[in-house]
TIZA-398348 format. One line per 10 residues: their letters; for each residue x, y, z of C-alpha. Coordinates in nm, 2 decimals. Layout:
BEGIN
A	X/Y/Z ~ ...
//
This chain:
BEGIN
XXXXXXXXXX	15.23/8.27/9.55 ~ 15.23/8.32/9.92 ~ 14.92/8.37/10.12 ~ 14.76/8.35/10.48 ~ 14.54/8.07/10.59 ~ 14.34/8.14/10.90 ~ 14.24/7.84/11.13 ~ 14.20/8.01/11.44 ~ 13.85/8.19/11.53 ~ 13.89/8.58/11.51
XXXXXXXXXX	13.93/8.77/11.84 ~ 13.58/8.89/11.83 ~ 13.44/8.53/11.83 ~ 13.69/8.43/12.10 ~ 13.56/8.70/12.34 ~ 13.21/8.56/12.29 ~ 13.35/8.25/12.50 ~ 13.29/8.42/12.82 ~ 12.93/8.47/12.73 ~ 12.88/8.07/12.72
XXXXXXXXXX	12.61/8.00/12.97 ~ 12.64/7.69/13.19 ~ 12.41/7.41/13.22 ~ 12.13/7.50/13.45 ~ 12.09/7.24/13.73 ~ 11.77/6.99/13.69 ~ 11.47/7.12/13.87 ~ 11.58/7.47/13.89 ~ 11.37/7.76/13.73 ~ 11.62/7.80/13.48
XXXXXXXXXX	11.59/7.43/13.36 ~ 11.24/7.48/13.20 ~ 11.18/7.69/12.88 ~ 10.84/7.68/12.67 ~ 11.06/7.60/12.34 ~ 11.41/7.42/12.34 ~ 11.58/7.41/12.01 ~ 11.84/7.19/11.96 ~ 12.08/7.35/11.66 ~ 12.21/7.69/11.63
XXXXXXXXXX	12.25/7.70/11.26 ~ 12.03/7.97/11.09 ~ 11.71/7.76/11.11 ~ 11.74/7.74/11.47 ~ 11.83/8.09/11.53 ~ 11.55/8.21/11.31 ~ 11.30/8.01/11.47 ~ 11.45/8.12/11.83 ~ 11.43/8.50/11.71 ~ 11.08/8.47/11.58
XXXXXXXXXX	10.93/8.27/11.89 ~ 11.12/8.54/12.13 ~ 10.96/8.84/11.93 ~ 10.63/8.69/12.05 ~ 10.73/8.64/12.43 ~ 10.78/8.30/12.38 ~ 11.04/8.17/12.63 ~ 11.32/8.00/12.42 ~ 11.65/7.81/12.48 ~ 11.87/7.71/12.23
XXXXXXXXXX	12.15/7.43/12.29 ~ 12.43/7.38/12.05 ~ 12.77/7.20/12.09 ~ 12.95/7.45/11.85 ~ 13.13/7.72/12.06 ~ 13.21/7.91/11.76 ~ 12.91/8.03/11.52 ~ 12.89/7.95/11.17 ~ 13.13/7.67/11.15 ~ 12.93/7.49/10.92
XXXXXXXXXX	12.83/7.76/10.67 ~ 12.79/7.65/10.31 ~ 12.53/7.83/10.16 ~ 12.63/8.16/9.94 ~ 12.33/8.28/9.82 ~ 12.02/8.41/10.02 ~ 11.70/8.42/9.85 ~ 11.43/8.69/9.82 ~ 11.18/8.48/10.02 ~ 11.42/8.45/10.31
XXXXXXXXXX	11.51/8.79/10.31 ~ 11.12/8.89/10.36 ~ 11.14/8.64/10.67 ~ 11.44/8.76/10.81 ~ 11.33/9.10/10.77 ~ 11.05/9.01/11.01 ~ 11.28/8.88/11.26 ~ 11.47/9.23/11.26 ~ 11.78/9.15/11.07 ~ 11.69/9.21/10.72
XXXXXXXXXX	11.82/9.54/10.62 ~ 12.15/9.47/10.78 ~ 12.21/9.16/10.59 ~ 12.13/9.32/10.27 ~ 12.40/9.55/10.30 ~ 12.65/9.28/10.36 ~ 12.58/9.12/10.02 ~ 12.58/9.20/9.64 ~ 12.26/9.14/9.43 ~ 12.29/8.84/9.22
XXXXXXXXXX	12.28/8.94/8.85 ~ 12.48/8.73/8.62 ~ 12.63/8.38/8.61 ~ 12.91/8.31/8.38 ~ 12.94/7.96/8.26 ~ 13.25/7.74/8.11 ~ 13.19/7.39/8.01 ~ 13.55/7.28/7.96 ~ 13.75/7.35/7.67 ~ 13.92/7.66/7.78
XXXXXXXXXX	13.66/7.91/7.72 ~ 13.32/8.08/7.85 ~ 13.04/7.96/7.67 ~ 12.74/8.16/7.80 ~ 12.57/8.34/8.07 ~ 12.26/8.33/8.28 ~ 12.10/8.67/8.37 ~ 11.73/8.60/8.43 ~ 11.77/8.70/8.79 ~ 11.61/9.03/8.80
XXXXXXXXXX	11.24/8.99/8.72 ~ 11.09/8.69/8.86 ~ 10.72/8.80/8.77 ~ 10.64/8.82/9.11 ~ 10.62/9.16/9.33 ~ 10.89/9.16/9.59 ~ 11.12/9.43/9.71 ~ 11.40/9.16/9.75 ~ 11.64/9.02/9.51 ~ 11.87/8.73/9.56
XXXXXXXXXX	12.20/8.84/9.72 ~ 12.53/8.69/9.77 ~ 12.50/8.67/10.14 ~ 12.68/8.37/10.30 ~ 12.53/8.15/10.56 ~ 12.79/8.26/10.82 ~ 12.68/8.63/10.79 ~ 12.32/8.50/10.85 ~ 12.41/8.32/11.16 ~ 12.60/8.61/11.29
XXXXXXXXXX	12.30/8.85/11.25 ~ 12.05/8.59/11.39 ~ 12.29/8.53/11.68 ~ 12.31/8.91/11.76 ~ 11.95/8.96/11.73 ~ 11.84/8.62/11.94 ~ 12.05/8.76/12.22 ~ 11.91/9.12/12.19 ~ 11.57/8.96/12.22 ~ 11.68/8.79/12.57
XXXXXXXXXX	11.73/8.42/12.42 ~ 11.90/8.19/12.61 ~ 12.20/7.99/12.45 ~ 12.37/7.69/12.58 ~ 12.67/7.67/12.34 ~ 12.91/7.38/12.40 ~ 12.63/7.16/12.53 ~ 12.44/6.88/12.31 ~ 12.11/6.70/12.30 ~ 12.11/6.36/12.42
XXXXXXXXXX	11.76/6.22/12.46 ~ 11.43/6.30/12.57 ~ 11.13/6.13/12.73 ~ 10.75/6.27/12.71 ~ 10.66/6.44/13.02 ~ 10.37/6.38/13.24 ~ 10.30/6.72/13.25 ~ 10.23/6.73/12.88 ~ 10.57/6.84/12.75 ~ 10.94/6.68/12.72
XXXXXXXXXX	11.21/6.63/12.96 ~ 11.54/6.68/12.78 ~ 11.86/6.52/12.85 ~ 12.15/6.76/12.79 ~ 12.53/6.71/12.83 ~ 12.83/6.93/12.82 ~ 13.00/6.86/12.51 ~ 13.17/7.13/12.32 ~ 13.30/7.12/11.98 ~ 13.51/7.33/11.73
XXXXXXXXXX	13.53/7.21/11.39 ~ 13.87/7.12/11.26 ~ 14.13/7.28/11.19 ~ 14.02/7.51/11.47 ~ 14.15/7.42/11.81 ~ 13.89/7.38/12.10 ~ 14.00/7.68/12.37 ~ 13.99/7.62/12.74 ~ 13.62/7.64/12.88 ~ 13.54/7.86/13.16
XXXXXXXXXX	13.53/7.72/13.51 ~ 13.16/7.79/13.56 ~ 13.07/7.61/13.21 ~ 13.25/7.29/13.31 ~ 13.12/7.29/13.66 ~ 12.79/7.10/13.56 ~ 12.82/6.84/13.28 ~ 12.49/6.71/13.27 ~ 12.13/6.83/13.32 ~ 11.77/6.79/13.23
XXXXXXXXXX	11.54/7.07/13.09 ~ 11.17/7.06/13.08 ~ 11.00/7.21/12.77 ~ 10.65/7.22/12.62 ~ 10.79/7.19/12.29 ~ 11.15/7.04/12.16 ~ 11.27/7.11/11.80 ~ 11.54/6.96/11.61 ~ 11.72/7.19/11.38 ~ 12.04/6.98/11.45
XXXXXXXXXX	12.14/6.90/11.09 ~ 12.12/6.59/10.87 ~ 12.29/6.40/11.13 ~ 12.02/6.50/11.38 ~ 12.03/6.35/11.73 ~ 11.69/6.47/11.78 ~ 11.54/6.27/11.49 ~ 11.73/5.97/11.58 ~ 11.59/5.99/11.94 ~ 11.24/6.03/11.79
XXXXXXXXXX	11.28/5.69/11.60 ~ 11.24/5.86/11.27 ~ 11.39/5.73/10.94 ~ 11.57/5.94/10.70 ~ 11.53/5.82/10.35 ~ 11.73/5.87/10.05 ~ 12.08/5.85/9.89 ~ 12.41/6.00/9.95 ~ 12.63/6.12/9.67 ~ 12.96/5.98/9.57
XXXXXXXXXX	13.09/6.35/9.52 ~ 13.22/6.55/9.79 ~ 13.30/6.94/9.82 ~ 13.57/7.17/9.94 ~ 13.47/7.49/10.02 ~ 13.70/7.82/10.12 ~ 13.69/8.19/10.15 ~ 13.92/8.39/9.96 ~ 14.03/8.73/9.95 ~ 14.11/8.88/9.59
XXXXXXXXXX	14.24/9.23/9.53 ~ 14.01/9.42/9.31 ~ 14.29/9.47/9.04 ~ 14.33/9.10/9.04 ~ 13.97/9.05/8.99 ~ 13.96/9.30/8.71 ~ 14.25/9.16/8.56 ~ 14.11/8.83/8.50 ~ 13.76/8.95/8.39 ~ 13.58/8.85/8.69
XXXXXXXXXX	13.44/9.17/8.78 ~ 13.12/9.16/8.57 ~ 12.95/8.86/8.70 ~ 12.83/8.76/9.05 ~ 12.92/8.40/9.02 ~ 13.12/8.18/8.76 ~ 13.06/7.81/8.72 ~ 13.31/7.58/8.57 ~ 13.18/7.25/8.48 ~ 13.41/6.98/8.32
XXXXXXXXXX	13.19/6.72/8.15 ~ 13.43/6.44/8.08 ~ 13.52/6.40/8.48 ~ 13.21/6.56/8.63 ~ 13.41/6.82/8.83 ~ 13.27/7.14/8.92 ~ 13.43/7.47/9.02 ~ 13.25/7.78/9.15 ~ 13.34/8.13/9.27 ~ 13.07/8.35/9.42
XXXXXXXXXX	13.15/8.71/9.51 ~ 13.03/8.76/9.85 ~ 13.16/9.11/9.89 ~ 13.40/9.37/9.73 ~ 13.70/9.16/9.78 ~ 13.57/8.83/9.94 ~ 13.49/8.53/9.71 ~ 13.36/8.19/9.82 ~ 13.49/7.89/9.61 ~ 13.36/7.55/9.59
XXXXXXXXXX	13.52/7.24/9.41 ~ 13.31/6.93/9.37 ~ 13.45/6.60/9.25 ~ 13.41/6.22/9.32 ~ 13.69/6.09/9.56 ~ 13.79/6.41/9.75 ~ 13.90/6.33/10.11 ~ 13.98/6.57/10.38 ~ 14.31/6.54/10.29 ~ 14.25/6.75/9.96
XXXXXXXXXX	14.14/7.02/10.21 ~ 14.47/7.22/10.13 ~ 14.50/7.59/9.97 ~ 14.75/7.41/9.74 ~ 14.51/7.16/9.60 ~ 14.24/7.38/9.57 ~ 14.45/7.64/9.37 ~ 14.56/7.37/9.14 ~ 14.21/7.30/9.04 ~ 14.15/7.68/8.96
XXXXXXXXXX	14.46/7.63/8.74 ~ 14.32/7.33/8.58 ~ 13.94/7.43/8.50 ~ 13.95/7.82/8.47 ~ 13.95/7.94/8.10 ~ 14.21/8.19/8.02 ~ 14.34/8.44/8.13 ~ 14.34/8.17/8.40 ~ 14.21/8.23/8.78 ~ 14.29/8.52/8.99
XXXXXXXXXX	14.56/8.50/9.25 ~ 14.45/8.53/9.63 ~ 14.61/8.71/9.91 ~ 14.42/8.51/10.16 ~ 14.26/8.17/10.19 ~ 14.03/8.10/10.51 ~ 13.76/7.90/10.66 ~ 13.85/7.60/10.45 ~ 13.58/7.33/10.50 ~ 13.52/6.95/10.35
XXXXXXXXXX	13.17/6.83/10.34 ~ 12.98/6.54/10.20 ~ 12.60/6.57/10.07 ~ 12.28/6.34/10.06 ~ 11.93/6.37/9.91 ~ 11.71/6.24/10.22 ~ 11.38/6.30/10.35 ~ 11.26/6.24/10.72 ~ 10.96/6.00/10.73 ~ 10.76/6.26/10.95
XXXXXXXXXX	10.83/6.61/11.10 ~ 10.66/6.56/11.41 ~ 10.60/6.32/11.68 ~ 10.39/6.48/11.97 ~ 10.56/6.75/12.14 ~ 10.87/6.70/11.92 ~ 10.92/6.84/11.56 ~ 11.19/6.88/11.32 ~ 11.31/7.16/11.08 ~ 11.57/7.25/10.84
XXXXXXXXXX	11.85/6.97/10.73 ~ 11.71/6.74/11.03 ~ 11.40/6.70/10.82 ~ 11.56/6.73/10.47 ~ 11.87/6.75/10.30 ~ 12.01/6.77/9.94 ~ 12.27/6.88/9.72 ~ 12.38/7.27/9.70 ~ 12.23/7.26/9.33 ~ 11.99/7.57/9.31
XXXXXXXXXX	12.10/7.74/9.65 ~ 11.81/7.59/9.83 ~ 11.93/7.43/10.14 ~ 11.95/7.72/10.38 ~ 11.66/7.91/10.24 ~ 11.43/7.60/10.24 ~ 11.53/7.55/10.61 ~ 11.46/7.93/10.69 ~ 11.10/7.88/10.57 ~ 11.03/7.59/10.79
XXXXXXXXXX	11.11/7.80/11.08 ~ 10.91/8.10/10.95 ~ 10.61/7.84/10.91 ~ 10.65/7.68/11.27 ~ 10.73/7.98/11.49 ~ 10.39/8.15/11.46 ~ 10.22/7.82/11.49 ~ 10.40/7.73/11.83 ~ 10.35/8.07/11.95 ~ 9.97/8.08/11.87
XXXXXXXXXX	9.92/7.76/12.05 ~ 10.14/7.82/12.36 ~ 9.93/8.17/12.36 ~ 9.60/7.99/12.37 ~ 9.51/8.15/12.03 ~ 9.51/7.81/11.84 ~ 9.45/7.46/11.92 ~ 9.74/7.19/11.92 ~ 9.62/7.08/11.57 ~ 9.75/7.36/11.41
XXXXXXXXXX	10.07/7.21/11.43 ~ 9.98/6.94/11.23 ~ 9.94/7.19/10.93 ~ 10.34/7.25/10.94 ~ 10.43/6.91/10.79 ~ 10.13/6.93/10.55 ~ 10.26/7.24/10.41 ~ 10.64/7.20/10.44 ~ 10.70/6.86/10.33 ~ 10.55/6.90/9.98
XXXXXXXXXX	10.80/7.20/9.92 ~ 11.09/6.98/10.06 ~ 11.01/6.70/9.82 ~ 10.98/6.95/9.52 ~ 11.32/7.10/9.61 ~ 11.48/6.75/9.66 ~ 11.35/6.62/9.33 ~ 11.48/6.94/9.14 ~ 11.80/6.99/9.31 ~ 11.88/6.62/9.27
XXXXXXXXXX	11.80/6.64/8.90 ~ 12.02/6.95/8.86 ~ 12.32/6.79/9.06 ~ 12.29/6.45/8.87 ~ 12.25/6.61/8.56 ~ 12.59/6.81/8.62 ~ 12.80/6.54/8.76 ~ 12.70/6.21/8.65 ~ 12.94/6.01/8.44 ~ 12.69/5.77/8.26
XXXXXXXXXX	12.92/5.72/7.95 ~ 13.15/5.93/7.73 ~ 12.86/5.95/7.47 ~ 12.64/6.10/7.76 ~ 12.91/6.35/7.86 ~ 12.95/6.46/7.51 ~ 12.58/6.51/7.45 ~ 12.54/6.68/7.80 ~ 12.83/6.92/7.69 ~ 12.68/7.00/7.36
XXXXXXXXXX	12.33/7.01/7.47 ~ 12.43/7.29/7.75 ~ 12.63/7.47/7.49 ~ 12.34/7.52/7.24 ~ 12.10/7.63/7.53 ~ 12.33/7.87/7.68 ~ 12.43/8.00/7.31 ~ 12.10/8.04/7.18 ~ 11.87/8.16/7.48 ~ 11.76/8.54/7.45
XXXXXXXXXX	11.92/8.76/7.72 ~ 11.75/8.74/8.08 ~ 11.56/8.41/7.98 ~ 11.77/8.17/8.20 ~ 11.65/8.07/8.43 ~ 11.27/8.07/8.32 ~ 11.04/8.32/8.48 ~ 10.82/8.06/8.65 ~ 11.11/7.85/8.78 ~ 11.30/8.15/8.90
XXXXXXXXXX	11.00/8.25/9.11 ~ 10.98/7.91/9.27 ~ 11.36/7.90/9.33 ~ 11.33/8.24/9.52 ~ 11.06/8.10/9.73 ~ 10.82/8.37/9.61 ~ 10.55/8.15/9.43 ~ 10.56/7.86/9.63 ~ 10.22/7.78/9.77 ~ 10.02/7.58/10.04
XXXXXXXXXX	9.71/7.62/9.83 ~ 9.67/7.25/9.75 ~ 9.75/7.12/10.10 ~ 9.39/7.19/10.24 ~ 9.54/7.41/10.52 ~ 9.39/7.72/10.37 ~ 9.06/7.81/10.24 ~ 8.90/7.99/9.95 ~ 8.54/8.11/10.00 ~ 8.30/8.27/9.78
XXXXXXXXXX	8.34/8.34/9.42 ~ 8.61/8.12/9.28 ~ 8.92/8.31/9.18 ~ 9.02/8.35/8.82 ~ 9.32/8.16/8.69 ~ 9.64/8.29/8.79 ~ 9.47/8.51/9.07 ~ 9.62/8.53/9.43 ~ 9.42/8.28/9.66 ~ 9.42/8.14/10.01
XXXXXXXXXX	9.76/7.94/10.04 ~ 9.96/8.18/9.83 ~ 10.19/8.44/9.94 ~ 10.05/8.78/9.98 ~ 10.23/8.98/9.72 ~ 10.48/9.26/9.86 ~ 10.30/9.54/9.70 ~ 10.36/9.92/9.76 ~ 10.08/10.13/9.91 ~ 10.01/10.45/10.05
XXXXXXXXXX	9.87/10.51/10.41 ~ 9.56/10.70/10.35 ~ 9.61/10.93/10.68 ~ 9.98/11.00/10.64 ~ 10.06/10.95/10.27 ~ 10.36/10.75/10.39 ~ 10.46/10.46/10.15 ~ 10.41/10.13/10.31 ~ 10.47/9.76/10.17 ~ 10.22/9.48/10.23
XXXXXXXXXX	10.46/9.25/10.40 ~ 10.56/9.53/10.63 ~ 10.23/9.52/10.79 ~ 10.34/9.19/10.96 ~ 10.60/9.37/11.14 ~ 10.36/9.56/11.35 ~ 10.31/9.44/11.72 ~ 10.18/9.18/11.80 ~ 10.40/8.99/11.55 ~ 10.19/8.67/11.60
XXXXXXXXXX	9.85/8.84/11.50 ~ 9.63/8.76/11.21 ~ 9.58/9.05/10.95 ~ 9.25/9.13/10.84 ~ 9.26/9.28/10.48 ~ 8.90/9.44/10.38 ~ 8.96/9.49/10.00 ~ 8.72/9.72/9.78 ~ 8.73/9.76/9.44 ~ 8.61/10.16/9.39
XXXXXXXXXX	8.54/10.22/9.04 ~ 8.16/10.19/9.11 ~ 8.12/10.29/9.45 ~ 8.28/10.31/9.77 ~ 8.17/10.15/10.11 ~ 7.99/10.36/10.34 ~ 8.05/10.40/10.69 ~ 7.79/10.18/10.80 ~ 7.92/9.91/10.57 ~ 8.24/9.93/10.71
XXXXXXXXXX	8.15/9.94/11.05 ~ 7.92/9.63/11.01 ~ 8.22/9.43/10.85 ~ 8.46/9.52/11.13 ~ 8.19/9.43/11.40 ~ 8.15/9.10/11.23 ~ 8.51/9.00/11.31 ~ 8.46/9.10/11.69 ~ 8.44/8.76/11.80 ~ 8.81/8.68/11.74
XXXXXXXXXX	8.97/8.97/11.94 ~ 8.72/8.88/12.21 ~ 8.85/8.54/12.24 ~ 9.20/8.69/12.28 ~ 9.29/8.60/11.91 ~ 9.51/8.90/11.79 ~ 9.38/9.02/11.48 ~ 9.46/9.35/11.32 ~ 9.25/9.51/11.04 ~ 9.35/9.69/10.73
XXXXXXXXXX	9.08/9.83/10.46 ~ 9.24/9.84/10.12 ~ 9.09/10.09/9.87 ~ 9.17/9.98/9.51 ~ 9.22/10.24/9.24 ~ 8.96/10.31/8.98 ~ 8.98/10.10/8.64 ~ 9.03/10.43/8.48 ~ 9.40/10.50/8.43 ~ 9.52/10.79/8.63
XXXXXXXXXX	9.21/10.78/8.90 ~ 9.21/10.70/9.28 ~ 8.93/10.67/9.52 ~ 8.78/11.00/9.61 ~ 8.49/10.88/9.83 ~ 8.58/10.90/10.15 ~ 8.46/11.24/10.23 ~ 8.10/11.10/10.26 ~ 8.21/10.82/10.48 ~ 8.43/10.98/10.74
XXXXXXXXXX	8.48/11.35/10.85 ~ 8.84/11.32/10.99 ~ 9.13/11.53/10.83 ~ 9.44/11.36/10.70 ~ 9.73/11.41/10.91 ~ 10.07/11.43/10.79 ~ 10.21/11.51/10.42 ~ 9.93/11.55/10.16 ~ 9.95/11.34/9.86 ~ 9.72/11.49/9.60
XXXXXXXXXX	9.60/11.15/9.46 ~ 9.45/11.08/9.81 ~ 9.11/11.25/9.91 ~ 9.17/11.52/10.20 ~ 9.00/11.27/10.43 ~ 9.07/10.93/10.55 ~ 8.88/10.66/10.81 ~ 9.01/10.63/11.15 ~ 8.90/10.42/11.44 ~ 8.75/10.76/11.58
XXXXXXXXXX	8.55/10.84/11.28 ~ 8.39/10.50/11.31 ~ 8.25/10.60/11.66 ~ 8.29/10.27/11.81 ~ 8.23/10.19/12.16 ~ 8.52/9.96/12.25 ~ 8.67/10.14/12.55 ~ 8.55/9.86/12.80 ~ 8.71/9.58/12.62 ~ 9.09/9.59/12.59
XXXXXXXXXX	9.12/9.36/12.33 ~ 8.84/9.51/12.09 ~ 9.01/9.86/12.18 ~ 9.34/9.73/12.03 ~ 9.14/9.59/11.75 ~ 8.97/9.90/11.64 ~ 9.29/10.13/11.74 ~ 9.52/9.91/11.49 ~ 9.28/9.98/11.19 ~ 9.50/10.11/10.90
XXXXXXXXXX	9.36/10.22/10.53 ~ 9.57/10.17/10.24 ~ 9.55/10.27/9.88 ~ 9.76/10.20/9.56 ~ 10.10/10.38/9.58 ~ 10.07/10.50/9.22 ~ 9.79/10.60/8.97 ~ 9.94/10.33/8.73 ~ 9.98/10.06/9.00 ~ 9.73/9.82/8.79
XXXXXXXXXX	9.92/9.86/8.49 ~ 10.26/9.80/8.63 ~ 10.46/9.49/8.59 ~ 10.43/9.29/8.80 ~ 10.09/9.43/8.90 ~ 10.12/9.64/9.22 ~ 9.73/9.66/9.29 ~ 9.59/9.41/9.54 ~ 9.21/9.40/9.39 ~ 9.35/9.32/9.02
XXXXXXXXXX	9.58/9.03/9.15 ~ 9.28/8.92/9.34 ~ 9.08/8.92/9.01 ~ 8.82/9.11/9.15 ~ 8.53/9.27/8.94 ~ 8.44/9.63/8.94 ~ 8.26/9.73/9.27 ~ 8.39/9.40/9.44 ~ 8.46/9.31/9.79 ~ 8.69/9.06/9.92
XXXXXXXXXX	8.85/8.94/10.26 ~ 9.19/8.82/10.33 ~ 9.33/8.67/10.64 ~ 9.72/8.69/10.64 ~ 9.89/8.48/10.85 ~ 10.22/8.61/11.04 ~ 10.46/8.42/10.79 ~ 10.29/8.62/10.51 ~ 10.08/8.35/10.33 ~ 9.69/8.38/10.32
XXXXXXXXXX	9.49/8.16/10.53 ~ 9.16/8.25/10.39 ~ 9.05/8.44/10.10 ~ 8.67/8.53/10.04 ~ 8.58/8.71/9.72 ~ 8.23/8.86/9.65 ~ 8.15/9.00/10.02 ~ 8.28/9.12/10.34 ~ 8.07/8.85/10.54 ~ 8.25/8.75/10.88
XXXXXXXXXX	8.07/8.42/10.96 ~ 8.20/8.19/10.67 ~ 8.55/8.33/10.72 ~ 8.57/8.29/11.11 ~ 8.39/7.93/11.08 ~ 8.70/7.83/10.82 ~ 8.95/7.97/11.05 ~ 8.80/7.75/11.35 ~ 8.76/7.44/11.12 ~ 9.14/7.47/10.98
XXXXXXXX	9.27/7.54/11.34 ~ 9.40/7.89/11.30 ~ 9.18/8.01/11.62 ~ 9.04/7.82/11.91 ~ 8.67/7.75/11.88 ~ 8.44/7.85/12.15 ~ 8.38/7.51/12.27 ~ 8.76/7.41/12.31
//
């Protein structure tokens, strides 16, 4: 079979060469940034986008002149889509991939032995599902968004070293060092780019997102503990005609995995788009000399069950890579931090590499922004490692166990036992039961929590077992705006400006009574201290439905006298609260005016929200009692900083935010 191999970058990538910025002259205004990011992979790009959206001056430096050259990840998880959506790229990316619905498995012997289909219902509320969106597509969209936001890019240049500045930041040495991953050929650089080969930039913070061989980590003097794997990987993207996919029976599953127990070899096919697939071959002893279309196709022939592998029309973006399982000793030294593979790396098992790094970026971005804007003290950045390191340890432990379990060659008896065990499990497990829901929710990033890291605070009545609490991700529940009846999801609230704001949720269970106008006024006024200090705080009142099926709140008529604007929902009362209805006198204070003007009131989207699976009603997932009140302070990354059940009292909530470092104390 004849097919094409693509080694040169596509024309659209070549055209971006003209946009490469020359290094700025040392001590020039252009040689300063609030945050300098080393590494333009998905982690560095998401960090750059989230910072730029909040008005932070960001610059990214990366030696790769072509984006997406080190793309390995093939699946983007739901929690990553939630964060990418906040960066303004989620919708476009979802359209590029296919929902991850079923995985077909072969254990050798010339047959398929089972399938894994439990990806559709992790038991946690989210609009997102895992999709076969490759890392290269994520990078491309984030690259576009970062430039759209006005971010500066110094491609073809690399980080060399840094020193701590007497001004409280860092001075970072950079040099012109363009790189193109083989077999691509490095094109000539424009004259204005090569005119300056070295420079020094000043930044308030430096973040190393430069991969497992991180130069930033080395410059910090931070050790990288763990082990390398003897197995290596070959990767390629292939084009397969639809007729060929259907002929071989590959059209009914999103992914196909072939594990040969006697040799520990693994072949996988992931359907990225209609006719594009990504294939990976893993085995001990592979070298770069094996990175040829002919060798890869021979492995397909050897390991694919009948009717054999499909015949491709094109192989492109061939890559060889090695993997390890390692963790940095620390994520922070002063004004320098690490994220993504620079902080942790592991095998591809479980599809967690890119997704864990993206969550690092989402966790860190709003914290750096809050500190730079003066909303929070510098100690808030210490919570970054406290929260993200345990997640990395969990990911490394699980991915290592999965990878070793699939590829280890302990003995012939072990290989036989492994094959028999997997065959029995895959053969007997009920449809949709694999992977288990609890593990699936963690794998998707939806149930990973910071509740036990002492960075969030539970106040008031203790939450019931299994209830959402401080440290957990706010469930993405469908609600309705009480004024317009428009549907809105809770995590969509985080996208409203300013994107580094804390969201104040005042939740009330309304089956026995409804809050009076005076009670709402008093509750909102209790939190005025924060916006008057410059802390962006945006309030939301959430009215739960009655515990009686089919009922919703009907009490606003005695609280407010403001007619609802927009389409009318018959399940929502004809009247809804508004800032004007509260008769607040905040016009003389711009911060307070913004605080009250942003007030929104939400109700459950459906009458049976409480009974839906997973539950779609906030008061219920919080475990609230009838007539109960609760306060949630939600961070820009969607996690709950403080939860208080039993009252709307502001003083303990504000005190907790100050103590935890979410907001600046008046004395600071």
